[in-house]
C-alpha positions as a Python dict, from the first residue, in 0.01 Angstrom:
ca = {
    (1, 'M'): (0, 0, 0),
    (2, 'S'): (-124, -18, 360),
    (3, 'S'): (-54, 272, 591),
    (4, 'R'): (137, 32, 824),
    (5, 'L'): (364, -77, 542),
    (6, 'M'): (412, 282, 427),
    (7, 'K'): (519, 365, 782),
    (8, 'L'): (761, 67, 782),
    (9, 'K'): (909, 180, 451),
    (10, 'D'): (951, 530, 586),
    (11, 'V'): (1135, 405, 896),
    (12, 'L'): (1367, 192, 688),
    (13, 'G'): (1425, 447, 412),
    (14, 'R'): (1487, 758, 618),
    (15, 'S'): (1850, 881, 648),
    (16, 'K'): (2139, 644, 605),
    (17, 'T'): (2163, 466, 938),
    (18, 'S'): (2510, 470, 1087),
    (19, 'S'): (2692, 158, 980),
    (20, 'P'): (2941, -24, 1201),
    (21, 'L'): (3191, 55, 923),
    (22, 'A'): (3097, 420, 879),
    (23, 'F'): (3412, 521, 1075),
    (24, 'A'): (3616, 388, 775),
    (25, 'G'): (3440, 602, 520),
    (26, 'V'): (3247, 301, 395),
    (27, 'S'): (2901, 346, 247),
    (28, 'R'): (2648, 108, 401),
    (29, 'P'): (2584, -204, 188),
    (30, 'F'): (2230, -345, 173),
    (31, 'A'): (2133, -329, 541),
    (32, 'E'): (1943, -569, 755),
    (33, 'S'): (1663, -318, 768),
    (34, 'R'): (1631, -327, 391),
    (35, 'R'): (1600, -704, 409),
    (36, 'S'): (1327, -662, 665),
    (37, 'F'): (1139, -433, 427),
    (38, 'I'): (1177, -681, 142),
    (39, 'A'): (1040, -952, 363),
    (40, 'A'): (749, -733, 459),
    (41, 'R'): (675, -653, 94),
    (42, 'R'): (667, -1021, 20),
    (43, 'H'): (401, -1073, 284),
    (44, 'V'): (187, -824, 92),
    (45, 'A'): (256, -999, -239),
    (46, 'N'): (147, -1325, -92),
    (47, 'G'): (-183, -1173, 19),
    (48, 'R'): (-93, -1151, 386),
    (49, 'N'): (-165, -777, 423),
    (50, 'L'): (4, -621, 728),
    (51, 'R'): (-313, -425, 814),
    (52, 'T'): (-516, -750, 815),
    (53, 'M'): (-258, -916, 1033),
    (54, 'S'): (-277, -627, 1278),
    (55, 'D'): (-657, -606, 1278),
    (56, 'S'): (-704, -983, 1330),
    (57, 'S'): (-458, -1024, 1613),
    (58, 'C'): (-340, -835, 1919),
    (59, 'E'): (-101, -544, 1874),
    (60, 'K'): (268, -644, 1856),
    (61, 'C'): (462, -559, 2172),
    (62, 'L'): (795, -568, 1979),
    (63, 'T'): (834, -347, 1674),
    (64, 'L'): (1120, -193, 1478),
    (65, 'D'): (1060, 131, 1670),
    (66, 'N'): (1099, -21, 2019),
    (67, 'M'): (1340, -317, 1963),
    (68, 'N'): (1712, -310, 2058),
    (69, 'P'): (1855, -42, 1830),
    (70, 'H'): (2201, -204, 1834),
    (71, 'I'): (2064, -516, 1661),
    (72, 'K'): (1923, -294, 1384),
    (73, 'V'): (2259, -137, 1303),
    (74, 'M'): (2467, -452, 1317),
    (75, 'E'): (2557, -611, 980),
    (76, 'Y'): (2723, -939, 885),
    (77, 'A'): (2822, -916, 520),
    (78, 'V'): (2939, -1274, 483),
    (79, 'R'): (2573, -1383, 516),
    (80, 'G'): (2412, -1068, 373),
    (81, 'P'): (2174, -989, 89),
    (82, 'L'): (2398, -1144, -176),
    (83, 'V'): (2381, -1480, -5),
    (84, 'I'): (2005, -1452, 23),
    (85, 'R'): (1986, -1387, -349),
    (86, 'A'): (2226, -1674, -421),
    (87, 'G'): (1988, -1905, -230),
    (88, 'E'): (1696, -1777, -439),
    (89, 'I'): (1887, -1846, -762),
    (90, 'E'): (1964, -2195, -647),
    (91, 'K'): (1594, -2263, -601),
    (92, 'E'): (1518, -2103, -939),
    (93, 'L'): (1768, -2343, -1101),
    (94, 'Q'): (1614, -2637, -921),
    (95, 'N'): (1276, -2536, -1061),
    (96, 'G'): (1408, -2537, -1420),
    (97, 'A'): (1488, -2167, -1470),
    (98, 'Q'): (1721, -2103, -1765),
    (99, 'K'): (2033, -1909, -1674),
    (100, 'P'): (2376, -1869, -1833),
    (101, 'F'): (2514, -2106, -1562),
    (102, 'N'): (2399, -2430, -1403),
    (103, 'E'): (2506, -2384, -1040),
    (104, 'V'): (2581, -2125, -781),
    (105, 'I'): (2948, -2118, -664),
    (106, 'K'): (2957, -1990, -308),
    (107, 'A'): (3297, -1823, -277),
    (108, 'N'): (3165, -1596, -9),
    (109, 'I'): (3239, -1797, 306),
    (110, 'G'): (3514, -2019, 436),
    (111, 'D'): (3297, -2328, 449),
    (112, 'C'): (3553, -2591, 341),
    (113, 'H'): (3339, -2909, 325),
    (114, 'A'): (3054, -2729, 141),
    (115, 'V'): (3281, -2675, -163),
    (116, 'G'): (3432, -3025, -177),
    (117, 'Q'): (3699, -3064, 93),
    (118, 'K'): (3693, -3415, 236),
    (119, 'P'): (3682, -3464, 616),
    (120, 'I'): (3994, -3588, 792),
    (121, 'T'): (3937, -3962, 853),
    (122, 'F'): (4095, -3963, 1201),
    (123, 'I'): (3866, -3684, 1326),
    (124, 'R'): (3553, -3845, 1194),
    (125, 'Q'): (3643, -4185, 1332),
    (126, 'V'): (3686, -4042, 1681),
    (127, 'L'): (3355, -3859, 1650),
    (128, 'A'): (3183, -4175, 1539),
    (129, 'L'): (3305, -4365, 1847),
    (130, 'V'): (3219, -4093, 2099),
    (131, 'A'): (2872, -4058, 1946),
    (132, 'Y'): (2813, -4436, 1936),
    (133, 'P'): (3041, -4610, 2189),
    (134, 'E'): (2925, -4952, 2078),
    (135, 'L'): (3166, -4903, 1782),
    (136, 'L'): (3456, -4932, 2028),
    (137, 'K'): (3409, -5308, 1984),
    (138, 'D'): (3457, -5284, 1610),
    (139, 'D'): (3800, -5400, 1487),
    (140, 'K'): (3776, -5170, 1182),
    (141, 'F'): (3876, -4872, 1402),
    (142, 'P'): (4251, -4823, 1482),
    (143, 'E'): (4356, -4842, 1846),
    (144, 'D'): (4480, -4475, 1861),
    (145, 'V'): (4130, -4366, 1752),
    (146, 'K'): (3975, -4582, 2022),
    (147, 'E'): (4217, -4442, 2282),
    (148, 'R'): (4113, -4078, 2201),
    (149, 'A'): (3745, -4174, 2213),
    (150, 'R'): (3784, -4342, 2552),
    (151, 'I'): (3959, -4032, 2691),
    (152, 'V'): (3683, -3800, 2570),
    (153, 'L'): (3407, -4031, 2698),
    (154, 'G'): (3594, -4067, 3029),
    (155, 'G'): (3562, -3688, 3069),
    (156, 'C'): (3188, -3689, 3006),
    (157, 'R'): (2935, -3735, 3287),
    (158, 'G'): (2779, -4077, 3254),
    (159, 'G'): (3030, -4153, 2979),
    (160, 'S'): (2803, -3985, 2723),
    (161, 'V'): (2853, -3685, 2495),
    (162, 'G'): (2486, -3620, 2546),
    (163, 'S'): (2553, -3487, 2903),
    (164, 'Y'): (2635, -3134, 2998),
    (165, 'T'): (3005, -3059, 3062),
    (166, 'D'): (3163, -2794, 3276),
    (167, 'S'): (3094, -2450, 3128),
    (168, 'P'): (3454, -2392, 3016),
    (169, 'G'): (3467, -2738, 2872),
    (170, 'I'): (3580, -3092, 2954),
    (171, 'E'): (3888, -3075, 3184),
    (172, 'V'): (4092, -3345, 3004),
    (173, 'I'): (4040, -3157, 2673),
    (174, 'R'): (4140, -2825, 2826),
    (175, 'K'): (4455, -2989, 2960),
    (176, 'Q'): (4535, -3127, 2614),
    (177, 'V'): (4484, -2775, 2462),
    (178, 'A'): (4731, -2637, 2712),
    (179, 'H'): (4980, -2911, 2626),
    (180, 'Y'): (4938, -2833, 2253),
    (181, 'I'): (5007, -2459, 2313),
    (182, 'T'): (5306, -2540, 2533),
    (183, 'E'): (5457, -2761, 2261),
    (184, 'R'): (5373, -2505, 1985),
    (185, 'D'): (5527, -2206, 2169),
    (186, 'G'): (5782, -2352, 2400),
    (187, 'V'): (5612, -2146, 2673),
    (188, 'P'): (5406, -2304, 2951),
    (189, 'S'): (5030, -2287, 2925),
    (190, 'N'): (4792, -2325, 3224),
    (191, 'W'): (4488, -2543, 3145),
    (192, 'E'): (4275, -2324, 3371),
    (193, 'D'): (4335, -2036, 3122),
    (194, 'I'): (4171, -2243, 2847),
    (195, 'I'): (3804, -2197, 2770),
    (196, 'L'): (3642, -2422, 2508),
    (197, 'S'): (3373, -2262, 2296),
    (198, 'A'): (3129, -2328, 2012),
    (199, 'G'): (3376, -2206, 1744),
    (200, 'A'): (3607, -1917, 1793),
    (201, 'S'): (3323, -1670, 1739),
    (202, 'D'): (3154, -1751, 2071),
    (203, 'G'): (3486, -1722, 2251),
    (204, 'I'): (3563, -1384, 2096),
    (205, 'K'): (3218, -1244, 2190),
    (206, 'S'): (3247, -1380, 2545),
    (207, 'V'): (3564, -1179, 2605),
    (208, 'L'): (3465, -876, 2404),
    (209, 'K'): (3154, -807, 2607),
    (210, 'L'): (3366, -778, 2925),
    (211, 'L'): (3488, -447, 2790),
    (212, 'K'): (3133, -303, 2754),
    (213, 'A'): (3150, -30, 3021),
    (214, 'R'): (3156, 345, 3011),
    (215, 'V'): (3479, 481, 3164),
    (216, 'G'): (3502, 854, 3213),
    (217, 'G'): (3161, 893, 3052),
    (218, 'Q'): (3275, 743, 2721),
    (219, 'K'): (3186, 411, 2568),
    (220, 'A'): (3466, 158, 2513),
    (221, 'G'): (3656, 164, 2184),
    (222, 'I'): (3795, -147, 2013),
    (223, 'M'): (4059, -115, 1741),
    (224, 'I'): (3991, -339, 1439),
    (225, 'P'): (4176, -372, 1112),
    (226, 'I'): (4024, -239, 791),
    (227, 'P'): (3954, -457, 596),
    (228, 'Q'): (3819, -665, 891),
    (229, 'Y'): (3620, -982, 950),
    (230, 'P'): (3257, -869, 993),
    (231, 'L'): (3218, -1067, 1317),
    (232, 'Y'): (3402, -778, 1488),
    (233, 'S'): (3204, -486, 1349),
    (234, 'A'): (2878, -678, 1405),
    (235, 'S'): (2964, -767, 1768),
    (236, 'I'): (3090, -418, 1843),
    (237, 'A'): (2758, -279, 1716),
    (238, 'E'): (2562, -540, 1909),
    (239, 'F'): (2741, -458, 2232),
    (240, 'N'): (2721, -81, 2174),
    (241, 'L'): (3099, -38, 2170),
    (242, 'H'): (3286, 202, 1939),
    (243, 'A'): (3479, 64, 1642),
    (244, 'I'): (3818, 223, 1584),
    (245, 'G'): (3931, 129, 1232),
    (246, 'Y'): (4299, 116, 1142),
    (247, 'Y'): (4384, 68, 776),
    (248, 'L'): (4614, -211, 661),
    (249, 'N'): (4864, -103, 395),
    (250, 'E'): (4751, -268, 72),
    (251, 'E'): (5054, -155, -128),
    (252, 'K'): (5280, -341, 119),
    (253, 'N'): (5082, -669, 104),
    (254, 'W'): (4830, -554, 368),
    (255, 'S'): (5100, -486, 624),
    (256, 'L'): (5014, -335, 962),
    (257, 'E'): (5189, 0, 1005),
    (258, 'L'): (5252, 129, 1356),
    (259, 'D'): (5210, 492, 1243),
    (260, 'E'): (4853, 406, 1131),
    (261, 'L'): (4779, 259, 1475),
    (262, 'E'): (4894, 583, 1636),
    (263, 'R'): (4684, 792, 1390),
    (264, 'S'): (4363, 597, 1434),
    (265, 'L'): (4391, 585, 1814),
    (266, 'K'): (4461, 958, 1839),
    (267, 'E'): (4155, 1043, 1628),
    (268, 'A'): (3932, 804, 1823),
    (269, 'K'): (4013, 937, 2169),
    (270, 'S'): (3767, 1226, 2133),
    (271, 'H'): (3482, 977, 2058),
    (272, 'C'): (3552, 690, 2297),
    (273, 'N'): (3783, 534, 2554),
    (274, 'P'): (4011, 293, 2361),
    (275, 'R'): (4035, -33, 2553),
    (276, 'G'): (4122, -319, 2315),
    (277, 'I'): (4289, -406, 1988),
    (278, 'V'): (4202, -690, 1750),
    (279, 'I'): (4475, -851, 1539),
    (280, 'I'): (4380, -1114, 1279),
    (281, 'N'): (4687, -1320, 1192),
    (282, 'P'): (4686, -1474, 936),
    (283, 'G'): (4460, -1207, 795),
    (284, 'N'): (4092, -1235, 699),
    (285, 'P'): (3996, -1118, 437),
    (286, 'T'): (4344, -1007, 329),
    (287, 'G'): (4554, -1326, 366),
    (288, 'Q'): (4867, -1155, 500),
    (289, 'V'): (5095, -1312, 768),
    (290, 'L'): (5257, -1085, 1025),
    (291, 'T'): (5631, -1097, 1079),
    (292, 'R'): (5770, -1138, 1430),
    (293, 'E'): (5907, -785, 1415),
    (294, 'N'): (5568, -648, 1335),
    (295, 'I'): (5408, -845, 1621),
    (296, 'E'): (5667, -709, 1865),
    (297, 'G'): (5578, -352, 1754),
    (298, 'I'): (5207, -417, 1803),
    (299, 'I'): (5262, -553, 2152),
    (300, 'K'): (5473, -247, 2250),
    (301, 'F'): (5198, -20, 2116),
    (302, 'A'): (4923, -205, 2306),
    (303, 'C'): (5129, -200, 2624),
    (304, 'K'): (5193, 177, 2599),
    (305, 'E'): (4824, 248, 2534),
    (306, 'K'): (4701, -8, 2797),
    (307, 'L'): (4496, -203, 2535),
    (308, 'F'): (4362, -552, 2583),
    (309, 'L'): (4499, -777, 2307),
    (310, 'F'): (4263, -994, 2100),
    (311, 'A'): (4468, -1230, 1886),
    (312, 'D'): (4252, -1404, 1627),
    (313, 'E'): (4481, -1692, 1523),
    (314, 'V'): (4233, -1936, 1373),
    (315, 'Y'): (4431, -1972, 1048),
    (316, 'Q'): (4757, -2067, 1217),
    (317, 'H'): (4788, -2382, 1011),
    (318, 'N'): (4719, -2201, 680),
    (319, 'I'): (5057, -2060, 582),
    (320, 'Y'): (5152, -2075, 213),
    (321, 'A'): (5414, -1818, 119),
    (322, 'P'): (5773, -1948, 139),
    (323, 'N'): (5909, -1668, 359),
    (324, 'S'): (5607, -1655, 595),
    (325, 'A'): (5572, -1821, 930),
    (326, 'F'): (5317, -1818, 1210),
    (327, 'H'): (5423, -1658, 1542),
    (328, 'S'): (5166, -1660, 1822),
    (329, 'F'): (5119, -1343, 2026),
    (330, 'K'): (5150, -1548, 2342),
    (331, 'K'): (5495, -1675, 2241),
    (332, 'V'): (5626, -1335, 2132),
    (333, 'M'): (5491, -1163, 2443),
    (334, 'S'): (5647, -1419, 2670),
    (335, 'E'): (5984, -1402, 2500),
    (336, 'M'): (5991, -1019, 2519),
    (337, 'G'): (5974, -1043, 2899),
    (338, 'P'): (5822, -795, 3144),
    (339, 'P'): (5626, -572, 3120),
    (340, 'Y'): (5503, -727, 2790),
    (341, 'S'): (5478, -1083, 2927),
    (342, 'N'): (5240, -954, 3188),
    (343, 'M'): (4989, -805, 2941),
    (344, 'E'): (4628, -919, 2918),
    (345, 'L'): (4575, -1136, 2609),
    (346, 'A'): (4299, -1347, 2469),
    (347, 'S'): (4394, -1567, 2173),
    (348, 'F'): (4153, -1776, 1970),
    (349, 'M'): (4162, -2100, 1771),
    (350, 'S'): (3894, -2297, 1581),
    (351, 'C'): (3846, -2635, 1422),
    (352, 'S'): (3652, -2465, 1138),
    (353, 'K'): (3966, -2366, 947),
    (354, 'G'): (4321, -2507, 915),
    (355, 'Y'): (4332, -2844, 741),
    (356, 'M'): (4021, -2960, 930),
    (357, 'G'): (3748, -2739, 794),
    (358, 'E'): (3493, -2874, 1043),
    (359, 'C'): (3278, -2559, 1039),
    (360, 'G'): (2943, -2715, 1134),
    (361, 'L'): (3072, -2894, 1441),
    (362, 'R'): (3149, -2559, 1612),
    (363, 'G'): (3461, -2630, 1809),
    (364, 'G'): (3707, -2367, 1936),
    (365, 'Y'): (3912, -2246, 2229),
    (366, 'S'): (4032, -1930, 2392),
    (367, 'E'): (4349, -1896, 2593),
    (368, 'I'): (4315, -1597, 2828),
    (369, 'V'): (4630, -1496, 3015),
    (370, 'N'): (4712, -1238, 3284),
    (371, 'L'): (4346, -1160, 3348),
    (372, 'D'): (4264, -1008, 3691),
    (373, 'P'): (4143, -1307, 3903),
    (374, 'Q'): (3822, -1123, 3994),
    (375, 'V'): (3753, -1042, 3628),
    (376, 'K'): (3829, -1403, 3531),
    (377, 'A'): (3568, -1519, 3789),
    (378, 'M'): (3314, -1282, 3627),
    (379, 'L'): (3399, -1426, 3281),
    (380, 'M'): (3343, -1778, 3403),
    (381, 'K'): (3014, -1673, 3556),
    (382, 'S'): (2910, -1520, 3226),
    (383, 'I'): (2984, -1828, 3018),
    (384, 'S'): (2809, -2053, 3274),
    (385, 'A'): (2478, -1893, 3161),
    (386, 'M'): (2526, -2077, 2832),
    (387, 'L'): (2573, -2413, 3020),
    (388, 'C'): (2842, -2557, 2795),
    (389, 'P'): (2975, -2559, 2437),
    (390, 'T'): (2869, -2841, 2205),
    (391, 'V'): (3043, -3162, 2320),
    (392, 'L'): (3104, -3295, 1970),
    (393, 'G'): (3279, -2963, 1897),
    (394, 'Q'): (3493, -3014, 2206),
    (395, 'A'): (3580, -3362, 2088),
    (396, 'T'): (3680, -3229, 1746),
    (397, 'M'): (3907, -2974, 1911),
    (398, 'Y'): (4062, -3259, 2112),
    (399, 'C'): (4150, -3438, 1786),
    (400, 'V'): (4311, -3118, 1654),
    (401, 'V'): (4534, -3069, 1955),
    (402, 'N'): (4606, -3443, 1997),
    (403, 'P'): (4651, -3579, 1643),
    (404, 'P'): (4808, -3917, 1564),
    (405, 'K'): (5179, -3942, 1659),
    (406, 'P'): (5459, -4112, 1461),
    (407, 'G'): (5430, -4486, 1511),
    (408, 'E'): (5056, -4481, 1579),
    (409, 'P'): (4840, -4672, 1335),
    (410, 'S'): (4654, -4363, 1204),
    (411, 'Y'): (4964, -4144, 1156),
    (412, 'E'): (5051, -4207, 794),
    (413, 'Q'): (4696, -4166, 662),
    (414, 'F'): (4644, -3859, 880),
    (415, 'M'): (4962, -3689, 753),
    (416, 'E'): (4878, -3773, 391),
    (417, 'E'): (4533, -3616, 425),
    (418, 'K'): (4652, -3313, 622),
    (419, 'C'): (4937, -3230, 387),
    (420, 'G'): (4717, -3300, 87),
    (421, 'V'): (4471, -3032, 199),
    (422, 'L'): (4734, -2771, 282),
    (423, 'D'): (4940, -2831, -34),
    (424, 'S'): (4631, -2794, -249),
    (425, 'L'): (4533, -2473, -72),
    (426, 'K'): (4883, -2344, -127),
    (427, 'S'): (4857, -2405, -504),
    (428, 'R'): (4505, -2254, -515),
    (429, 'A'): (4627, -1942, -334),
    (430, 'K'): (4885, -1897, -607),
    (431, 'M'): (4631, -1959, -880),
    (432, 'V'): (4392, -1697, -742),
    (433, 'E'): (4662, -1435, -701),
    (434, 'E'): (4806, -1488, -1048),
    (435, 'T'): (4470, -1495, -1221),
    (436, 'F'): (4340, -1172, -1071),
    (437, 'N'): (4669, -995, -1145),
    (438, 'S'): (4637, -1103, -1511),
    (439, 'I'): (4299, -925, -1549),
    (440, 'P'): (4329, -562, -1666),
    (441, 'G'): (4221, -322, -1391),
    (442, 'F'): (4277, -578, -1106),
    (443, 'S'): (4551, -600, -849),
    (444, 'C'): (4579, -881, -594),
    (445, 'Q'): (4835, -905, -314),
    (446, 'V'): (5014, -1232, -234),
    (447, 'V'): (4789, -1471, -46),
    (448, 'Q'): (5043, -1557, 226),
    (449, 'G'): (4798, -1745, 445),
    (450, 'A'): (4433, -1804, 555),
    (451, 'M'): (4171, -1892, 290),
    (452, 'Y'): (4089, -1573, 104),
    (453, 'A'): (4199, -1313, -147),
    (454, 'F'): (4085, -948, -140),
    (455, 'P'): (4163, -810, -483),
    (456, 'Q'): (4113, -443, -581),
    (457, 'M'): (3944, -351, -904),
    (458, 'K'): (3925, -25, -1100),
    (459, 'L'): (3572, 46, -1208),
    (460, 'P'): (3452, 270, -1494),
    (461, 'P'): (3301, 606, -1395),
    (462, 'K'): (2961, 506, -1535),
    (463, 'A'): (2961, 203, -1302),
    (464, 'L'): (3024, 434, -1008),
    (465, 'E'): (2732, 655, -1127),
    (466, 'A'): (2502, 350, -1164),
    (467, 'A'): (2590, 240, -808),
    (468, 'K'): (2518, 588, -675),
    (469, 'E'): (2178, 593, -843),
    (470, 'K'): (2098, 260, -679),
    (471, 'K'): (2233, 381, -344),
    (472, 'M'): (2478, 106, -306),
    (473, 'D'): (2858, 80, -287),
    (474, 'P'): (3015, 10, -629),
    (475, 'S'): (3165, -315, -496),
    (476, 'T'): (2813, -425, -410),
    (477, 'L'): (2680, -342, -757),
    (478, 'Y'): (2972, -539, -905),
    (479, 'A'): (2903, -841, -681),
    (480, 'F'): (2532, -850, -758),
    (481, 'E'): (2590, -833, -1134),
    (482, 'L'): (2858, -1101, -1108),
    (483, 'L'): (2612, -1328, -922),
    (484, 'E'): (2330, -1278, -1175),
    (485, 'S'): (2562, -1327, -1475),
    (486, 'T'): (2782, -1616, -1357),
    (487, 'G'): (2637, -1771, -1037),
    (488, 'I'): (2954, -1676, -847),
    (489, 'C'): (2877, -1544, -496),
    (490, 'I'): (3144, -1324, -342),
    (491, 'V'): (3132, -1062, -62),
    (492, 'P'): (3167, -691, -161),
    (493, 'G'): (3453, -501, -10),
    (494, 'A'): (3202, -264, 150),
    (495, 'G'): (3116, -544, 397),
    (496, 'F'): (3473, -554, 526),
    (497, 'G'): (3570, -190, 504),
    (498, 'Q'): (3800, -37, 243),
    (499, 'K'): (3971, 296, 185),
    (500, 'P'): (3734, 552, 34),
    (501, 'G'): (3765, 552, -341),
    (502, 'T'): (3887, 189, -364),
    (503, 'Y'): (3675, -112, -451),
    (504, 'H'): (3740, -470, -352),
    (505, 'F'): (3569, -802, -286),
    (506, 'R'): (3660, -1110, -84),
    (507, 'T'): (3667, -1452, -248),
    (508, 'T'): (3769, -1779, -88),
    (509, 'I'): (4035, -2001, -239),
    (510, 'L'): (3835, -2308, -129),
    (511, 'P'): (3661, -2444, -442),
    (512, 'Q'): (3841, -2755, -559),
    (513, 'P'): (4111, -2685, -823),
    (514, 'E'): (3911, -2765, -1135),
    (515, 'K'): (3607, -2574, -1017),
    (516, 'L'): (3824, -2285, -903),
    (517, 'K'): (3990, -2260, -1246),
    (518, 'A'): (3649, -2257, -1412),
    (519, 'M'): (3529, -1991, -1166),
    (520, 'L'): (3832, -1770, -1239),
    (521, 'D'): (3780, -1806, -1613),
    (522, 'M'): (3417, -1694, -1572),
    (523, 'F'): (3543, -1402, -1365),
    (524, 'K'): (3767, -1288, -1643),
    (525, 'Q'): (3488, -1299, -1903),
    (526, 'F'): (3245, -1123, -1676),
    (527, 'H'): (3485, -840, -1594),
    (528, 'V'): (3553, -767, -1962),
    (529, 'K'): (3176, -747, -2029),
    (530, 'F'): (3119, -538, -1714),
    (531, 'V'): (3375, -281, -1825),
    (532, 'E'): (3229, -275, -2178),
    (533, 'K'): (2878, -229, -2038),
    (534, 'Y'): (2978, 80, -1838),
    (535, 'S'): (3234, 233, -2077),
}
């Protein structure tokens, strides 16, 4: 092994680097640095020796030792080492490798169309017309579709979606988003508070980085739920903020307890200056839906502690449990009156989830209320550096907030497709919950909303020992063995955070019903063999 590669291995292998989830007592899953080492080792295997590369070219100005350290510690479990291995297995199958399965089932990510969900006809028809306006002459397209397309094109410079838009998005679409929110909440929304984005993720990061400032000599702290969506831990690490984890109560269907908020905030104050709190409702990866009473308590807590509210509401259409309902933070705050109605809030929505599932088109919006006007000006300046969000994504969001109305030609087909998707997801949510609860050693809370389940599993002591020997979290060991044995790709609980001594994983409920049933049957068989192996 070359001295340069030995040095690289030493850098990547020394002491367990602090993980964005270390605050939650979570052992680091396979890190990005490990992936870098594996990639480097492959270079050697392919005969591209690192020493030779160094000797035959100029010295690299950017190395692991001098690059941004915050990028090195950030992790994004949803697209981590398991997904890389799943991709390798897919190629092995394509090349004729013999395995105990014939396909990889990617239950690791909420990518609806990738696992068989059909696009909504109305949305795709509007997109077709805005992308190729000549089709406006075609009688095959309903008039309400043409009307939406003309409105979007009318908002584009030169009448083309190939032109830049204003940085916060096309004005007519921002106004339509504000109208949608006003109708949803019964509370006025100002279109100038709406910022369109390339998916909700870009919107979240744009607001989150505003809080990156040392106050009183301490870095800013952001409260995030545990388990949490890895976008938050990754972005917090990237921006050099401090993650303040608060545990959701699994025994009470992943409820959010105010006593736990108080505990986590109190403990964090010696390490950082708490400035914001993230709420994911409906929950990801846990699938819970907050009650209005719970939301009121969170708002009072945030007001008392002067915390900026981040309301991640991208699953607002995905409500399945009979006694659950979506309540937006904006609506509840407004109805509570001052001082709560004057609090700073950023809420987020996406066209990637819901009944639409248009992940690849990257459409989303933020509504940012009660922001200091000077700060808002700085936010607008910041997003202007990115020019504008994708225009086809903006057009998709326009379809979401301005769907066909009763009496319009597309209405019946639209409602049939929309209800068909949501009804099917509701039945799949029940199927997943019931199946996991039928497996000895598993417990799975009710999937009230969103697109995921986060079951807990009891693992044999020898499995815990094997994981320790391999320097990985037991949930990661379980997930890798599941992938190699069945082709099912999930995300280990370590990637989301979990209480020490508990082991989980996240799976989507998205595979179509027949494939989901087959997947769950394979899960049962695998778990029995796994327990036998380590008994």
